C-alpha positions, 0 to 999 in steps of 0.5 A: 337422494339424501345420501347422494347430497350427503356424499356430495357435501362430504366430498366438497368439505374434503376438497376445501380442507385439502385446498386449505392445507395446500395454500398454507404450505405454499404460503409458508414456503413463500415466507421461508424463501423470502426470509432466506433471501432477506437474511442472506449475507452480502458479498462482492461480485466479480467486479467488486460491487456490493451484492445485498449491501456488501459483506458485513463490516468488522464492526458487525454492520451490514448493508454498507454498500461499500465497494471492494476497491473502497475497502482495499484503499480505505481503513473503515470499520464498515469494511470486512476484516482484512479487506484493507490492502493499502493505496499502493495495491490494486484490488483487481486488474482494473483497480486504481492504485499508486505506483512506487513513486506515488503516481496514480495508476488506473486513476489512482486509489479510491477516495474516502468518498468512494469516488474513483479515477481521481488521478491524485498523486500521493504527494497531493493527498499527503498535503491536502484534505480532499475526500477524493483521496484515500481515508488517512492519506492526509499528513500535513500541508508541508508533508514530505516523503519519508527520508527512510525511503518508504512509501509514506509521507511525514510532517516537515518539522522545524524552522527549516524544511527537511525536504531535500528540495528545500535544504535543511537545518542541523541534524536533519540529514537525509538521502534525496530521491537519487540516494545522494546525501542532503545536509550530510546524509542520514544519521549513522548507526553509531550516532554520527551525523554529517557523514555524506555517504550515499545510499548506494555506498551504504547498501554495499558497505557495512559501515557504522556511519551508515544507518542501521540495516542499510547494508545489503551486499557488496554487489547491491544495486537499485531495485529494478522495480523502481522502488527506492531500495537496493537488492543483491545483484544475482545471476550471471547478468546484472539486472541493474539497468544503469550498469548493464552486465559483465564482471564490473562490480557495481560497488566500484561504480557506485562507490562514494566520491572522495568526500563521501568516503570515510576518512583514511590516514595518509601513508607514503607509497614507498615508505618514509625513506628513513630506513 
C-alpha cells in the first residue's frame, strides 16, 4: 500500500512540474508577443492615417500621430525624412493641395494644426498667420506673387508695392499674371531696365534685354497646364489653346507691340535717292 501511495505522490509531483514549465512557457511567449507589438515601428495606413503612432520622425521621435497629408504639406522634424512634398502636391487621390494659381483643390493643403478642408488660398496664407495654413506659408502682410513666375510669394518691399496691381517705383519692373510688362518689365540679362518686353517675346527671342534664362524656343507657347511658364510648341498641331493649330508661328502672333520691341535704326526703303 505504501508503494501505491508513493507512486501516486511521484506522479502528482511530475504533473506539477510539467504544468509549471508549460505555464512559464506560455507566460514567456505572451510577454515576448506583447513586447514585439509595443516595439513595432509605426506607419501610415492606405488613407495616410497613423498606425502605432505613425512612422518615426527625422529627429528620431516616435508616436507623433501625424498624418501623411500633414507631413506632405508641412516641414516638421517629427515627420519622416523625405515625406514633405510641398503644398502644391497631393499626397494621394483625395489629398488637398494648391493648383498652379494658388487656389485650393480638395480643400487645399493640410494646415499647420493638422486640419484639412480649410479652402484657404496660397495668397491668403502668404499674408496671414493662420494655423489652418501650411507651416511656413506665411511671408508678410503685404506679400505678393514672386515676379519670377514661380509658385512662391515674396515680401512687397519699398515705399511703393511692386505688385502689378498696385504699380511700382523705379527699378521694380516685373511681368504681371498675363506676361505683360509692369513698370518697364523685369531687368534684362545685360542689366538694362525699362525694356517693356513681354514674357512671350522673351520666351521666343534670345535678347539681352530679357531676363537671363527666359528664352525657350522661337515657337514657344504658354504651358497648356496653366502654369506661368513657356514651353516649345511641339508636334504637327500646336497645343496652345490661344492659337489653335496650323503653320502660323506663335512667335509672330505673340511678338511685342512696336513699343515693346528693341529699338531699330530707320532705313529708307528704296535707298537714299542720292545715287
